[in-house]
VOLOKE-255894 format. One record per atom (N, C-alpha, C): y, x, z. Coordinates in steps of 0.05 Angstrom, whole numbers, padded with zeros to 5 digits, always signed. Layout:
YXZ ...
This chain:
-00167+02092+00353 -00160+02091+00380 -00185+02090+00398 -00186+02105+00419 -00210+02106+00436 -00216+02079+00448 -00242+02072+00450 -00250+02047+00461 -00241+02043+00490 -00239+02065+00505 -00231+02064+00533 -00201+02061+00537 -00186+02062+00516 -00157+02059+00517 -00150+02032+00529 -00132+02032+00549 -00124+02006+00561 -00110+01988+00541 -00094+02000+00522 -00081+01983+00502 -00102+01969+00485 -00122+01984+00476 -00143+01972+00459 -00158+01951+00474 -00166+01956+00499 -00180+01936+00515 -00164+01911+00518 -00138+01914+00525 -00121+01891+00529 -00117+01875+00503 -00113+01889+00481 -00110+01876+00455 -00135+01861+00447 -00158+01873+00451 -00183+01860+00445 -00187+01834+00462 -00178+01835+00487 -00180+01811+00504 -00163+01789+00493 -00139+01795+00485 -00121+01775+00473 -00132+01764+00448 -00142+01781+00430 -00153+01772+00405 -00177+01754+00410 -00195+01762+00427 -00219+01746+00433 -00211+01719+00445 -00192+01719+00463 -00183+01694+00476 -00172+01675+00455 -00155+01685+00437 -00143+01668+00416 -00164+01658+00397 -00183+01675+00389 -00205+01667+00371 -00221+01645+00384 -00228+01648+00409 -00243+01627+00423 -00228+01600+00423 -00202+01602+00428 -00185+01577+00428 -00185+01564+00400 -00182+01580+00379 -00181+01569+00352 -00208+01557+00345 -00230+01568+00354 -00256+01558+00347 -00262+01532+00362 -00250+01528+00386 -00256+01505+00402 -00236+01482+00401 -00211+01488+00394 -00190+01468+00395 -00181+01461+00367 -00183+01436+00359 -00175+01428+00332 -00147+01415+00332 -00137+01406+00355 -00111+01394+00357 -00090+01416+00359 -00072+01417+00338 -00053+01439+00336 -00034+01440+00360 -00022+01418+00370 -00004+01421+00393 -00019+01432+00418 -00044+01424+00422 -00060+01434+00444 -00066+01463+00440 -00072+01471+00416 -00077+01499+00410 -00052+01516+00415 -00029+01507+00406 -00004+01521+00410 +00001+01525+00440 -00004+01504+00455 +00000+01505+00484 -00019+01524+00498 -00044+01524+00488 -00065+01542+00500 -00059+01571+00494 -00052+01577+00469 -00046+01605+00461 -00019+01614+00474 +00000+01595+00476 +00026+01600+00489 +00040+01624+00476 +00042+01622+00450 +00056+01644+00436 +00072+01633+00412 +00084+01609+00416 +00100+01597+00395 +00084+01578+00378 +00096+01570+00356 +00083+01552+00338 +00060+01566+00324 +00041+01550+00315 +00017+01561+00302 +00024+01578+00278 +00045+01571+00264 +00054+01587+00241 +00062+01615+00250 +00075+01617+00273 +00083+01643+00283 +00059+01660+00291 +00039+01647+00302 +00014+01661+00310 +00000+01671+00285 +00000+01655+00264 -00012+01664+00239 +00002+01689+00228 +00028+01689+00229 +00044+01712+00220 +00037+01737+00237 +00034+01733+00263 +00027+01755+00281 +00000+01767+00273 -00019+01750+00266 -00045+01759+00258 -00044+01775+00232 -00025+01768+00215 -00022+01782+00190 -00038+01769+00167 -00045+01744+00170 -00060+01730+00149 -00042+01724+00126 -00017+01718+00131 +00002+01710+00110 +00017+01735+00100 
């Protein structure tokens, strides 16, 4: 996908934002609230780690 694609730019922004939150916040409820995308288990499934 081209780097200038708006989808790619937007997706990269979301991924970077979530990565920054995970690196800075160790409290799971606070992390879930910050990411605002459901429970942390659901976020992990979205990432495709599991």
